[in-house]
All heavy atoms as TSV, in Angstrom:
chain	resi	resn	atom	element	x	y	z
A	1	MET	N	N	-6.286	16.539	4.832
A	1	MET	CA	C	-5.048	15.875	5.194
A	1	MET	C	C	-5.182	15.311	6.595
A	1	MET	O	O	-5.577	16.034	7.502
A	1	MET	CB	C	-3.907	16.839	5.134
A	1	MET	CG	C	-2.546	16.210	5.316
A	1	MET	SD	S	-2.147	14.977	4.158
A	1	MET	CE	C	-0.659	15.554	3.469
A	2	SER	N	N	-4.916	14.031	6.719
A	2	SER	CA	C	-4.970	13.420	8.099
A	2	SER	C	C	-3.714	13.605	8.825
A	2	SER	O	O	-2.613	13.773	8.240
A	2	SER	CB	C	-5.220	11.902	7.947
A	2	SER	OG	O	-6.541	11.695	7.467
A	3	VAL	N	N	-3.782	13.585	10.090
A	3	VAL	CA	C	-2.666	13.769	11.015
A	3	VAL	C	C	-2.415	12.479	11.811
A	3	VAL	O	O	-3.384	11.859	12.247
A	3	VAL	CB	C	-2.854	14.943	11.951
A	3	VAL	CG1	C	-1.799	15.082	12.957
A	3	VAL	CG2	C	-3.041	16.243	11.174
A	4	CYS	N	N	-1.168	12.078	11.915
A	4	CYS	CA	C	-0.838	10.911	12.773
A	4	CYS	C	C	-1.091	11.362	14.213
A	4	CYS	O	O	-0.459	12.271	14.671
A	4	CYS	CB	C	0.590	10.550	12.552
A	4	CYS	SG	S	1.233	9.391	13.725
A	5	GLU	N	N	-2.034	10.695	14.860
A	5	GLU	CA	C	-2.392	11.121	16.225
A	5	GLU	C	C	-1.264	10.920	17.224
A	5	GLU	O	O	-1.124	11.716	18.143
A	5	GLU	CB	C	-3.686	10.331	16.663
A	5	GLU	CG	C	-4.890	10.738	15.886
A	5	GLU	CD	C	-6.107	9.978	16.356
A	5	GLU	OE1	O	-6.121	9.363	17.443
A	5	GLU	OE2	O	-7.109	9.965	15.613
A	6	LYS	N	N	-0.497	9.870	17.084
A	6	LYS	CA	C	0.572	9.614	18.064
A	6	LYS	C	C	1.696	10.688	17.987
A	6	LYS	O	O	2.176	11.186	18.968
A	6	LYS	CB	C	1.208	8.257	17.800
A	6	LYS	CG	C	2.274	7.918	18.801
A	6	LYS	CD	C	2.781	6.537	18.645
A	6	LYS	CE	C	3.913	6.253	19.653
A	6	LYS	NZ	N	4.460	4.913	19.560
A	7	HIS	N	N	2.066	11.053	16.730
A	7	HIS	CA	C	3.168	12.003	16.507
A	7	HIS	C	C	2.745	13.457	16.284
A	7	HIS	O	O	3.508	14.387	16.280
A	7	HIS	CB	C	4.060	11.551	15.366
A	7	HIS	CG	C	4.690	10.200	15.638
A	7	HIS	ND1	N	4.306	9.064	15.020
A	7	HIS	CD2	C	5.659	9.836	16.542
A	7	HIS	CE1	C	5.004	8.055	15.474
A	7	HIS	NE2	N	5.844	8.508	16.349
A	8	GLY	N	N	1.440	13.653	15.964
A	8	GLY	CA	C	0.873	14.982	15.708
A	8	GLY	C	C	1.416	15.613	14.459
A	8	GLY	O	O	1.373	16.849	14.268
A	9	LYS	N	N	1.899	14.812	13.500
A	9	LYS	CA	C	2.462	15.324	12.252
A	9	LYS	C	C	1.536	14.952	11.095
A	9	LYS	O	O	0.778	13.983	11.139
A	9	LYS	CB	C	3.835	14.732	12.001
A	9	LYS	CG	C	4.885	15.107	12.987
A	9	LYS	CD	C	6.208	14.520	12.602
A	9	LYS	CE	C	7.333	14.866	13.630
A	9	LYS	NZ	N	8.567	14.261	13.282
A	10	ALA	N	N	1.687	15.732	10.014
A	10	ALA	CA	C	0.937	15.459	8.793
A	10	ALA	C	C	1.338	14.080	8.248
A	10	ALA	O	O	2.546	13.738	8.341
A	10	ALA	CB	C	1.141	16.574	7.772
A	11	SER	N	N	0.361	13.330	7.796
A	11	SER	CA	C	0.710	12.010	7.217
A	11	SER	C	C	1.333	12.174	5.831
A	11	SER	O	O	1.236	13.170	5.168
A	11	SER	CB	C	-0.551	11.167	7.177
A	11	SER	OG	O	-1.553	11.829	6.459
A	12	GLU	N	N	2.039	11.070	5.476
A	12	GLU	CA	C	2.715	11.015	4.192
A	12	GLU	C	C	1.785	10.369	3.152
A	12	GLU	O	O	1.092	9.361	3.495
A	12	GLU	CB	C	3.987	10.176	4.358
A	12	GLU	CG	C	4.837	10.103	3.163
A	12	GLU	CD	C	6.152	9.355	3.469
A	12	GLU	OE1	O	6.221	8.665	4.436
A	12	GLU	OE2	O	7.097	9.482	2.664
A	13	ARG	N	N	1.689	10.914	1.920
A	13	ARG	CA	C	0.862	10.344	0.872
A	13	ARG	C	C	1.672	9.326	0.115
A	13	ARG	O	O	2.795	9.618	-0.413
A	13	ARG	CB	C	0.358	11.384	-0.037
A	13	ARG	CG	C	-0.631	12.289	0.653
A	13	ARG	CD	C	-1.273	13.299	-0.295
A	13	ARG	NE	N	-0.355	14.423	-0.418
A	13	ARG	CZ	C	-0.484	15.405	-1.256
A	13	ARG	NH1	N	-1.506	15.423	-2.053
A	13	ARG	NH2	N	0.418	16.364	-1.291
A	14	LEU	N	N	1.179	8.088	0.001
A	14	LEU	CA	C	1.891	6.980	-0.646
A	14	LEU	C	C	0.947	6.188	-1.592
A	14	LEU	O	O	-0.238	6.366	-1.536
A	14	LEU	CB	C	2.481	6.030	0.383
A	14	LEU	CG	C	3.437	6.692	1.380
A	14	LEU	CD1	C	3.674	5.722	2.542
A	14	LEU	CD2	C	4.746	6.991	0.727
A	15	VAL	N	N	1.565	5.318	-2.406
A	15	VAL	CA	C	0.833	4.409	-3.277
A	15	VAL	C	C	1.334	3.010	-3.048
A	15	VAL	O	O	2.546	2.771	-2.996
A	15	VAL	CB	C	1.043	4.817	-4.761
A	15	VAL	CG1	C	0.327	3.853	-5.677
A	15	VAL	CG2	C	0.569	6.247	-5.041
A	16	ALA	N	N	0.363	2.079	-2.914
A	16	ALA	CA	C	0.735	0.683	-2.659
A	16	ALA	C	C	1.268	0.059	-3.980
A	16	ALA	O	O	0.777	0.298	-5.039
A	16	ALA	CB	C	-0.469	-0.119	-2.224
A	17	PHE	N	N	2.307	-0.731	-3.825
A	17	PHE	CA	C	2.961	-1.402	-5.011
A	17	PHE	C	C	3.093	-2.876	-4.875
A	17	PHE	O	O	3.952	-3.470	-5.484
A	17	PHE	CB	C	4.312	-0.764	-5.270
A	17	PHE	CG	C	4.203	0.584	-5.902
A	17	PHE	CD1	C	4.454	1.740	-5.215
A	17	PHE	CD2	C	3.891	0.706	-7.266
A	17	PHE	CE1	C	4.379	2.996	-5.780
A	17	PHE	CE2	C	3.834	1.962	-7.858
A	17	PHE	CZ	C	4.059	3.127	-7.120
A	18	GLU	N	N	2.218	-3.476	-4.048
A	18	GLU	CA	C	2.285	-4.964	-3.864
A	18	GLU	C	C	0.922	-5.556	-3.659
A	18	GLU	O	O	0.038	-4.830	-3.061
A	18	GLU	CB	C	3.185	-5.297	-2.688
A	18	GLU	CG	C	4.671	-5.024	-2.873
A	18	GLU	CD	C	5.507	-5.495	-1.705
A	18	GLU	OE1	O	4.949	-6.113	-0.785
A	18	GLU	OE2	O	6.721	-5.258	-1.701
A	19	GLY	N	N	0.746	-6.768	-4.059
A	19	GLY	CA	C	-0.475	-7.505	-3.750
A	19	GLY	C	C	-1.718	-6.917	-4.414
A	19	GLY	O	O	-1.714	-6.220	-5.394
A	20	THR	N	N	-2.858	-7.142	-3.775
A	20	THR	CA	C	-4.144	-6.776	-4.291
A	20	THR	C	C	-4.425	-5.334	-4.099
A	20	THR	O	O	-5.422	-4.792	-4.646
A	20	THR	CB	C	-5.300	-7.578	-3.631
A	20	THR	OG1	O	-5.252	-7.384	-2.224
A	20	THR	CG2	C	-5.194	-9.138	-3.940
A	21	ASP	N	N	-3.589	-4.595	-3.423
A	21	ASP	CA	C	-3.788	-3.157	-3.180
A	21	ASP	C	C	-2.947	-2.317	-4.152
A	21	ASP	O	O	-2.906	-1.087	-4.045
A	21	ASP	CB	C	-3.422	-2.765	-1.740
A	21	ASP	CG	C	-4.443	-3.320	-0.764
A	21	ASP	OD1	O	-5.640	-3.286	-1.063
A	21	ASP	OD2	O	-4.033	-3.770	0.292
A	22	THR	N	N	-2.251	-2.907	-5.093
A	22	THR	CA	C	-1.379	-2.217	-6.045
A	22	THR	C	C	-2.129	-1.046	-6.674
A	22	THR	O	O	-3.228	-1.272	-7.196
A	22	THR	CB	C	-0.890	-3.160	-7.138
A	22	THR	OG1	O	-0.119	-4.183	-6.513
A	22	THR	CG2	C	0.009	-2.475	-8.171
A	23	GLY	N	N	-1.552	0.088	-6.610
A	23	GLY	CA	C	-2.171	1.266	-7.236
A	23	GLY	C	C	-3.058	2.107	-6.337
A	23	GLY	O	O	-3.441	3.218	-6.690
A	24	ARG	N	N	-3.463	1.560	-5.193
A	24	ARG	CA	C	-4.326	2.284	-4.285
A	24	ARG	C	C	-3.474	3.299	-3.477
A	24	ARG	O	O	-2.363	3.043	-3.028
A	24	ARG	CB	C	-5.011	1.347	-3.283
A	24	ARG	CG	C	-6.109	0.562	-3.900
A	24	ARG	CD	C	-6.797	-0.358	-2.877
A	24	ARG	NE	N	-7.442	0.397	-1.875
A	24	ARG	CZ	C	-7.854	-0.093	-0.691
A	24	ARG	NH1	N	-7.582	-1.363	-0.384
A	24	ARG	NH2	N	-8.523	0.649	0.176
A	25	ARG	N	N	-4.034	4.497	-3.347
A	25	ARG	CA	C	-3.370	5.577	-2.586
A	25	ARG	C	C	-3.772	5.490	-1.103
A	25	ARG	O	O	-4.872	5.080	-0.769
A	25	ARG	CB	C	-3.777	6.922	-3.147
A	25	ARG	CG	C	-3.325	7.119	-4.564
A	25	ARG	CD	C	-3.909	8.374	-5.192
A	25	ARG	NE	N	-5.345	8.242	-5.207
A	25	ARG	CZ	C	-6.221	9.258	-5.331
A	25	ARG	NH1	N	-5.772	10.456	-5.481
A	25	ARG	NH2	N	-7.508	9.052	-5.376
A	26	PHE	N	N	-2.830	5.790	-0.274
A	26	PHE	CA	C	-3.061	5.802	1.186
A	26	PHE	C	C	-2.227	6.820	1.933
A	26	PHE	O	O	-1.242	7.352	1.353
A	26	PHE	CB	C	-2.878	4.424	1.814
A	26	PHE	CG	C	-1.434	3.918	1.737
A	26	PHE	CD1	C	-0.607	4.051	2.869
A	26	PHE	CD2	C	-0.924	3.300	0.626
A	26	PHE	CE1	C	0.705	3.558	2.842
A	26	PHE	CE2	C	0.354	2.808	0.582
A	26	PHE	CZ	C	1.167	2.949	1.717
A	27	LEU	N	N	-2.647	7.203	3.148
A	27	LEU	CA	C	-1.907	8.069	3.945
A	27	LEU	C	C	-1.264	7.257	5.070
A	27	LEU	O	O	-1.910	6.283	5.600
A	27	LEU	CB	C	-2.832	9.119	4.602
A	27	LEU	CG	C	-3.665	9.952	3.584
A	27	LEU	CD1	C	-4.710	10.800	4.345
A	27	LEU	CD2	C	-2.740	10.833	2.805
A	28	ALA	N	N	-0.059	7.566	5.467
A	28	ALA	CA	C	0.691	6.792	6.496
A	28	ALA	C	C	1.474	7.710	7.351
A	28	ALA	O	O	1.796	8.866	7.022
A	28	ALA	CB	C	1.596	5.738	5.831
A	29	CYS	N	N	1.852	7.203	8.550
A	29	CYS	CA	C	2.706	7.894	9.460
A	29	CYS	C	C	4.023	8.295	8.756
A	29	CYS	O	O	4.651	7.447	8.037
A	29	CYS	CB	C	3.053	7.032	10.665
A	29	CYS	SG	S	4.175	7.775	11.867
A	30	ALA	N	N	4.440	9.552	8.855
A	30	ALA	CA	C	5.600	10.015	8.119
A	30	ALA	C	C	6.944	9.795	8.870
A	30	ALA	O	O	7.957	10.084	8.342
A	30	ALA	CB	C	5.425	11.530	7.873
A	31	GLU	N	N	6.869	9.223	10.070
A	31	GLU	CA	C	8.105	8.942	10.787
A	31	GLU	C	C	8.848	7.842	10.060
A	31	GLU	O	O	8.320	6.972	9.421
A	31	GLU	CB	C	7.823	8.458	12.205
A	31	GLU	CG	C	7.231	9.579	13.105
A	31	GLU	CD	C	8.306	10.635	13.388
A	31	GLU	OE1	O	9.486	10.304	13.650
A	31	GLU	OE2	O	7.938	11.821	13.355
A	32	PRO	N	N	10.209	7.846	10.193
A	32	PRO	CA	C	11.049	6.806	9.548
A	32	PRO	C	C	10.718	5.394	10.079
A	32	PRO	O	O	10.187	5.264	11.214
A	32	PRO	CB	C	12.453	7.186	9.848
A	32	PRO	CG	C	12.455	8.326	10.791
A	32	PRO	CD	C	11.005	8.791	10.935
A	33	GLU	N	N	11.065	4.397	9.327
A	33	GLU	CA	C	10.903	3.039	9.756
A	33	GLU	C	C	11.594	2.786	11.050
A	33	GLU	O	O	12.676	3.244	11.315
A	33	GLU	CB	C	11.396	2.077	8.685
A	33	GLU	CG	C	10.930	0.652	8.839
A	33	GLU	CD	C	11.294	-0.222	7.688
A	33	GLU	OE1	O	11.388	0.305	6.503
A	33	GLU	OE2	O	11.486	-1.438	7.867
A	34	GLY	N	N	10.886	2.081	11.991
A	34	GLY	CA	C	11.433	1.874	13.323
A	34	GLY	C	C	10.831	2.803	14.317
A	34	GLY	O	O	10.711	2.465	15.508
A	35	GLN	N	N	10.477	4.008	13.914
A	35	GLN	CA	C	9.818	4.988	14.806
A	35	GLN	C	C	8.407	5.207	14.377
A	35	GLN	O	O	7.605	5.861	15.031
A	35	GLN	CB	C	10.577	6.327	14.697
A	35	GLN	CG	C	11.996	6.237	15.112
A	35	GLN	CD	C	12.754	7.538	14.814
A	35	GLN	OE1	O	12.163	8.549	14.530
A	35	GLN	NE2	N	14.053	7.479	14.862
A	36	ASN	N	N	7.969	4.562	13.259
A	36	ASN	CA	C	6.676	4.665	12.660
A	36	ASN	C	C	5.697	4.003	13.560
A	36	ASN	O	O	5.913	2.886	14.017
A	36	ASN	CB	C	6.758	4.042	11.287
A	36	ASN	CG	C	5.528	4.140	10.511
A	36	ASN	OD1	O	4.441	3.795	10.961
A	36	ASN	ND2	N	5.644	4.560	9.285
A	37	CYS	N	N	4.517	4.621	13.750
A	37	CYS	CA	C	3.469	4.050	14.647
A	37	CYS	C	C	2.527	3.106	13.907
A	37	CYS	O	O	1.698	2.424	14.564
A	37	CYS	CB	C	2.665	5.151	15.357
A	37	CYS	SG	S	1.633	6.114	14.197
A	38	GLY	N	N	2.629	3.035	12.587
A	38	GLY	CA	C	1.765	2.131	11.821
A	38	GLY	C	C	0.437	2.710	11.347
A	38	GLY	O	O	-0.349	2.037	10.831
A	39	PHE	N	N	0.304	4.094	11.555
A	39	PHE	CA	C	-0.943	4.723	11.104
A	39	PHE	C	C	-1.090	4.552	9.618
A	39	PHE	O	O	-0.165	4.872	8.876
A	39	PHE	CB	C	-0.924	6.199	11.466
A	39	PHE	CG	C	-1.975	6.996	10.749
A	39	PHE	CD1	C	-3.298	6.937	11.179
A	39	PHE	CD2	C	-1.691	7.809	9.668
A	39	PHE	CE1	C	-4.291	7.715	10.547
A	39	PHE	CE2	C	-2.649	8.606	9.027
A	39	PHE	CZ	C	-3.888	8.485	9.508
A	40	VAL	N	N	-2.251	4.097	9.091
A	40	VAL	CA	C	-2.552	3.966	7.684
A	40	VAL	C	C	-4.040	4.315	7.505
A	40	VAL	O	O	-4.929	3.845	8.281
A	40	VAL	CB	C	-2.320	2.564	7.162
A	40	VAL	CG1	C	-2.784	2.372	5.744
A	40	VAL	CG2	C	-0.838	2.211	7.210
A	41	GLU	N	N	-4.330	5.154	6.514
A	41	GLU	CA	C	-5.679	5.494	6.127
A	41	GLU	C	C	-5.800	5.428	4.642
A	41	GLU	O	O	-5.104	6.151	3.957
A	41	GLU	CB	C	-6.062	6.901	6.666
A	41	GLU	CG	C	-7.437	7.305	6.368
A	41	GLU	CD	C	-7.750	8.669	6.892
A	41	GLU	OE1	O	-7.520	8.904	8.112
A	41	GLU	OE2	O	-8.133	9.554	6.115
A	42	TRP	N	N	-6.625	4.570	4.096
A	42	TRP	CA	C	-6.749	4.440	2.630
A	42	TRP	C	C	-7.529	5.581	2.061
A	42	TRP	O	O	-8.506	6.092	2.634
A	42	TRP	CB	C	-7.535	3.165	2.308
A	42	TRP	CG	C	-6.689	1.935	2.583
A	42	TRP	CD1	C	-6.829	1.096	3.668
A	42	TRP	CD2	C	-5.583	1.450	1.806
A	42	TRP	NE1	N	-5.853	0.120	3.591
A	42	TRP	CE2	C	-5.084	0.294	2.452
A	42	TRP	CE3	C	-5.003	1.848	0.625
A	42	TRP	CZ2	C	-4.031	-0.472	1.937
A	42	TRP	CZ3	C	-3.936	1.095	0.120
A	42	TRP	CH2	C	-3.495	-0.005	0.799
A	43	VAL	N	N	-7.059	6.150	0.961
A	43	VAL	CA	C	-7.712	7.264	0.270
A	43	VAL	C	C	-8.681	6.653	-0.781
A	43	VAL	O	O	-9.752	7.112	-0.923
A	43	VAL	CB	C	-6.675	8.111	-0.454
A	43	VAL	CG1	C	-7.312	9.196	-1.370
A	43	VAL	CG2	C	-5.733	8.729	0.553
A	44	ASP	N	N	-8.212	5.624	-1.486
A	44	ASP	CA	C	-9.052	4.987	-2.508
A	44	ASP	C	C	-9.860	3.844	-1.914
A	44	ASP	O	O	-9.466	3.191	-0.955
A	44	ASP	CB	C	-8.166	4.385	-3.619
A	44	ASP	CG	C	-7.416	5.480	-4.391
A	44	ASP	OD1	O	-7.962	6.570	-4.596
A	44	ASP	OD2	O	-6.293	5.222	-4.763
A	45	HIS	N	N	-11.023	3.575	-2.539
A	45	HIS	CA	C	-11.820	2.447	-2.115
A	45	HIS	C	C	-11.091	1.178	-2.494
A	45	HIS	O	O	-10.269	1.162	-3.418
A	45	HIS	CB	C	-13.183	2.486	-2.852
A	45	HIS	CG	C	-14.046	3.625	-2.444
A	45	HIS	ND1	N	-14.619	3.760	-1.169
A	45	HIS	CD2	C	-14.351	4.779	-3.080
A	45	HIS	CE1	C	-15.317	4.851	-1.097
A	45	HIS	NE2	N	-15.143	5.527	-2.235
A	46	GLN	N	N	-11.495	0.061	-1.875
A	46	GLN	CA	C	-10.842	-1.219	-2.148
A	46	GLN	C	C	-11.264	-1.645	-3.569
A	46	GLN	O	O	-12.372	-1.367	-4.066
A	46	GLN	CB	C	-11.423	-2.283	-1.144
A	46	GLN	CG	C	-10.689	-3.591	-1.228
A	46	GLN	CD	C	-11.097	-4.509	-0.070
A	46	GLN	OE1	O	-12.137	-4.283	0.548
A	46	GLN	NE2	N	-10.321	-5.464	0.161
A	47	TRP	N	N	-10.303	-2.237	-4.325
A	47	TRP	CA	C	-10.608	-2.698	-5.664
A	47	TRP	C	C	-11.665	-3.766	-5.665
A	47	TRP	O	O	-11.732	-4.553	-4.714
A	47	TRP	CB	C	-9.348	-3.271	-6.331
A	47	TRP	CG	C	-8.199	-2.340	-6.542
A	47	TRP	CD1	C	-6.921	-2.595	-6.142
A	47	TRP	CD2	C	-8.163	-1.029	-7.130
A	47	TRP	NE1	N	-6.042	-1.529	-6.491
A	47	TRP	CE2	C	-6.825	-0.598	-7.065
A	47	TRP	CE3	C	-9.126	-0.218	-7.708
A	47	TRP	CZ2	C	-6.479	0.687	-7.587
A	47	TRP	CZ3	C	-8.761	1.012	-8.168
A	47	TRP	CH2	C	-7.445	1.457	-8.147
A	48	PRO	N	N	-12.479	-3.819	-6.780
A	48	PRO	CA	C	-13.436	-4.912	-6.878
A	48	PRO	C	C	-12.776	-6.276	-6.952
A	48	PRO	O	O	-11.569	-6.394	-7.394
A	48	PRO	CB	C	-14.231	-4.610	-8.121
A	48	PRO	CG	C	-13.576	-3.450	-8.764
A	48	PRO	CD	C	-12.492	-2.893	-7.855
A	49	PRO	N	N	-13.444	-7.371	-6.581
A	49	PRO	CA	C	-12.819	-8.691	-6.538
A	49	PRO	C	C	-12.164	-9.092	-7.945
A	49	PRO	O	O	-11.091	-9.703	-7.928
A	49	PRO	CB	C	-13.970	-9.627	-6.266
A	49	PRO	CG	C	-14.914	-8.779	-5.428
A	49	PRO	CD	C	-14.792	-7.411	-6.050
A	50	THR	N	N	-12.796	-8.717	-9.066
A	50	THR	CA	C	-12.184	-9.028	-10.346
A	50	THR	C	C	-10.824	-8.425	-10.556
A	50	THR	O	O	-9.872	-8.965	-11.039
A	50	THR	CB	C	-13.069	-8.642	-11.516
A	50	THR	OG1	O	-13.473	-7.263	-11.354
A	50	THR	CG2	C	-14.343	-9.485	-11.579
A	51	MET	N	N	-10.683	-7.157	-10.077
A	51	MET	CA	C	-9.385	-6.446	-10.172
A	51	MET	C	C	-8.384	-7.038	-9.243
A	51	MET	O	O	-7.204	-7.241	-9.591
A	51	MET	CB	C	-9.637	-4.926	-9.824
A	51	MET	CG	C	-8.338	-4.146	-9.808
A	51	MET	SD	S	-7.725	-3.956	-11.467
A	51	MET	CE	C	-6.843	-2.444	-11.272
A	52	GLN	N	N	-8.805	-7.433	-8.003
A	52	GLN	CA	C	-7.940	-8.092	-7.040
A	52	GLN	C	C	-7.443	-9.413	-7.628
A	52	GLN	O	O	-6.214	-9.673	-7.504
A	52	GLN	CB	C	-8.654	-8.333	-5.740
A	52	GLN	CG	C	-8.928	-7.031	-4.983
A	52	GLN	CD	C	-9.619	-7.312	-3.663
A	52	GLN	OE1	O	-9.738	-8.458	-3.197
A	52	GLN	NE2	N	-10.160	-6.243	-3.058
A	53	ASN	N	N	-8.292	-10.174	-8.253
A	53	ASN	CA	C	-7.846	-11.460	-8.877
A	53	ASN	C	C	-6.859	-11.198	-9.966
A	53	ASN	O	O	-5.843	-11.941	-10.109
A	53	ASN	CB	C	-9.033	-12.260	-9.392
A	53	ASN	CG	C	-9.893	-12.789	-8.231
A	53	ASN	OD1	O	-9.370	-13.011	-7.185
A	53	ASN	ND2	N	-11.164	-13.039	-8.566
A	54	ALA	N	N	-7.088	-10.177	-10.822
A	54	ALA	CA	C	-6.172	-9.865	-11.873
A	54	ALA	C	C	-4.786	-9.488	-11.355
A	54	ALA	O	O	-3.757	-9.902	-11.864
A	54	ALA	CB	C	-6.742	-8.762	-12.751
A	55	LEU	N	N	-4.772	-8.674	-10.296
A	55	LEU	CA	C	-3.545	-8.256	-9.648
A	55	LEU	C	C	-2.760	-9.387	-9.087
A	55	LEU	O	O	-1.542	-9.573	-9.227
A	55	LEU	CB	C	-3.744	-7.200	-8.605
A	55	LEU	CG	C	-4.189	-5.819	-9.094
A	55	LEU	CD1	C	-4.728	-4.968	-7.933
A	55	LEU	CD2	C	-3.016	-5.128	-9.784
A	56	LEU	N	N	-3.503	-10.348	-8.447
A	56	LEU	CA	C	-2.848	-11.567	-7.926
A	56	LEU	C	C	-2.206	-12.396	-9.006
A	56	LEU	O	O	-1.091	-12.894	-8.839
A	56	LEU	CB	C	-3.863	-12.419	-7.111
A	56	LEU	CG	C	-4.286	-11.899	-5.779
A	56	LEU	CD1	C	-5.349	-12.764	-5.171
A	56	LEU	CD2	C	-3.126	-11.881	-4.799
A	57	LYS	N	N	-2.904	-12.513	-10.150
A	57	LYS	CA	C	-2.353	-13.293	-11.261
A	57	LYS	C	C	-1.086	-12.574	-11.838
A	57	LYS	O	O	-0.081	-13.223	-12.170
A	57	LYS	CB	C	-3.432	-13.452	-12.346
A	57	LYS	CG	C	-4.463	-14.451	-11.967
A	57	LYS	CD	C	-5.515	-14.576	-13.052
A	57	LYS	CE	C	-6.608	-15.556	-12.553
A	57	LYS	NZ	N	-7.688	-15.683	-13.581
A	58	LEU	N	N	-1.165	-11.274	-11.952
A	58	LEU	CA	C	0.016	-10.522	-12.423
A	58	LEU	C	C	1.199	-10.643	-11.535
A	58	LEU	O	O	2.353	-10.864	-11.983
A	58	LEU	CB	C	-0.378	-9.066	-12.656
A	58	LEU	CG	C	-1.272	-8.748	-13.843
A	58	LEU	CD1	C	-1.756	-7.327	-13.783
A	58	LEU	CD2	C	-0.522	-9.018	-15.156
A	59	TRP	N	N	1.000	-10.538	-10.227
A	59	TRP	CA	C	2.102	-10.698	-9.319
A	59	TRP	C	C	2.620	-12.112	-9.283
A	59	TRP	O	O	3.873	-12.283	-9.142
A	59	TRP	CB	C	1.653	-10.308	-7.885
A	59	TRP	CG	C	1.645	-8.799	-7.684
A	59	TRP	CD1	C	0.567	-8.001	-7.475
A	59	TRP	CD2	C	2.759	-7.909	-7.766
A	59	TRP	NE1	N	0.947	-6.703	-7.404
A	59	TRP	CE2	C	2.277	-6.585	-7.565
A	59	TRP	CE3	C	4.095	-8.099	-7.941
A	59	TRP	CZ2	C	3.098	-5.478	-7.522
A	59	TRP	CZ3	C	4.931	-6.950	-7.980
A	59	TRP	CH2	C	4.476	-5.710	-7.755
A	60	ALA	N	N	1.804	-13.097	-9.519
A	60	ALA	CA	C	2.285	-14.514	-9.634
A	60	ALA	C	C	3.169	-14.625	-10.842
A	60	ALA	O	O	4.170	-15.371	-10.826
A	60	ALA	CB	C	1.095	-15.471	-9.687
A	61	MET	N	N	2.738	-13.961	-11.967
A	61	MET	CA	C	3.554	-13.958	-13.188
A	61	MET	C	C	4.919	-13.332	-12.959
A	61	MET	O	O	5.910	-13.835	-13.448
A	61	MET	CB	C	2.801	-13.308	-14.326
A	61	MET	CG	C	1.595	-14.053	-14.794
A	61	MET	SD	S	0.550	-13.134	-15.939
A	61	MET	CE	C	1.648	-12.895	-17.384
A	62	VAL	N	N	4.964	-12.258	-12.194
A	62	VAL	CA	C	6.228	-11.597	-11.879
A	62	VAL	C	C	7.120	-12.534	-11.056
A	62	VAL	O	O	8.326	-12.658	-11.342
A	62	VAL	CB	C	5.978	-10.290	-11.101
A	62	VAL	CG1	C	7.229	-9.716	-10.505
A	62	VAL	CG2	C	5.294	-9.203	-11.983
A	63	ASP	N	N	6.581	-13.132	-10.055
A	63	ASP	CA	C	7.304	-14.088	-9.224
A	63	ASP	C	C	7.853	-15.274	-10.021
A	63	ASP	O	O	8.983	-15.664	-9.897
A	63	ASP	CB	C	6.462	-14.608	-8.060
A	63	ASP	CG	C	6.157	-13.574	-7.011
A	63	ASP	OD1	O	6.885	-12.580	-6.969
A	63	ASP	OD2	O	5.198	-13.751	-6.244
A	64	ASP	N	N	7.024	-15.788	-10.977
A	64	ASP	CA	C	7.438	-16.871	-11.846
A	64	ASP	C	C	8.606	-16.463	-12.722
A	64	ASP	O	O	9.560	-17.220	-12.902
A	64	ASP	CB	C	6.303	-17.370	-12.735
A	64	ASP	CG	C	5.216	-18.154	-11.909
A	64	ASP	OD1	O	5.498	-18.548	-10.731
A	64	ASP	OD2	O	4.155	-18.312	-12.439
A	65	SER	N	N	8.526	-15.236	-13.258
A	65	SER	CA	C	9.603	-14.807	-14.148
A	65	SER	C	C	10.887	-14.585	-13.420
A	65	SER	O	O	11.970	-14.796	-13.921
A	65	SER	CB	C	9.169	-13.516	-14.923
A	65	SER	OG	O	9.114	-12.407	-14.046
A	66	LYS	N	N	10.805	-14.151	-12.141
A	66	LYS	CA	C	12.000	-14.000	-11.296
A	66	LYS	C	C	12.671	-15.315	-11.001
A	66	LYS	O	O	13.893	-15.456	-10.968
A	66	LYS	CB	C	11.632	-13.209	-10.004
A	66	LYS	CG	C	11.392	-11.762	-10.177
A	66	LYS	CD	C	11.114	-11.121	-8.826
A	66	LYS	CE	C	10.778	-9.688	-9.012
A	66	LYS	NZ	N	10.395	-9.082	-7.699
A	67	SER	N	N	11.866	-16.300	-10.699
A	67	SER	CA	C	12.363	-17.603	-10.327
A	67	SER	C	C	12.892	-18.355	-11.540
A	67	SER	O	O	13.740	-19.262	-11.396
A	67	SER	CB	C	11.339	-18.480	-9.549
A	67	SER	OG	O	10.234	-18.740	-10.376
A	68	ALA	N	N	12.445	-18.001	-12.694
A	68	ALA	CA	C	12.892	-18.700	-13.952
A	68	ALA	C	C	14.273	-18.214	-14.383
A	68	ALA	O	O	14.973	-18.851	-15.153
A	68	ALA	CB	C	11.878	-18.443	-15.096
A	69	ARG	N	N	14.738	-17.102	-13.831
A	69	ARG	CA	C	16.017	-16.528	-14.219
A	69	ARG	C	C	17.142	-17.265	-13.566
A	69	ARG	O	O	17.485	-17.763	-12.751
A	69	ARG	CB	C	16.125	-15.081	-13.824
A	69	ARG	CG	C	15.229	-14.202	-14.692
A	69	ARG	CD	C	15.455	-12.777	-14.305
A	69	ARG	NE	N	14.251	-12.037	-14.748
A	69	ARG	CZ	C	13.954	-10.860	-14.368
A	69	ARG	NH1	N	14.705	-10.240	-13.526
A	69	ARG	NH2	N	12.885	-10.264	-14.784
């Protein structure tokens, strides 16, 4: 478990839900927004380019369906 060096607290475990990092796990500063120092450490390796392209296309489809409503 990584520790946020600025605050000395255990980092929070999260999962990305946007863009080409969708589904990747990461550790981040556990302080609330506004007091957060921006500490981020990726747990998972970066997705291969084919996966990143597929995620970009899927997010574009989501955006298109929202604007069509």
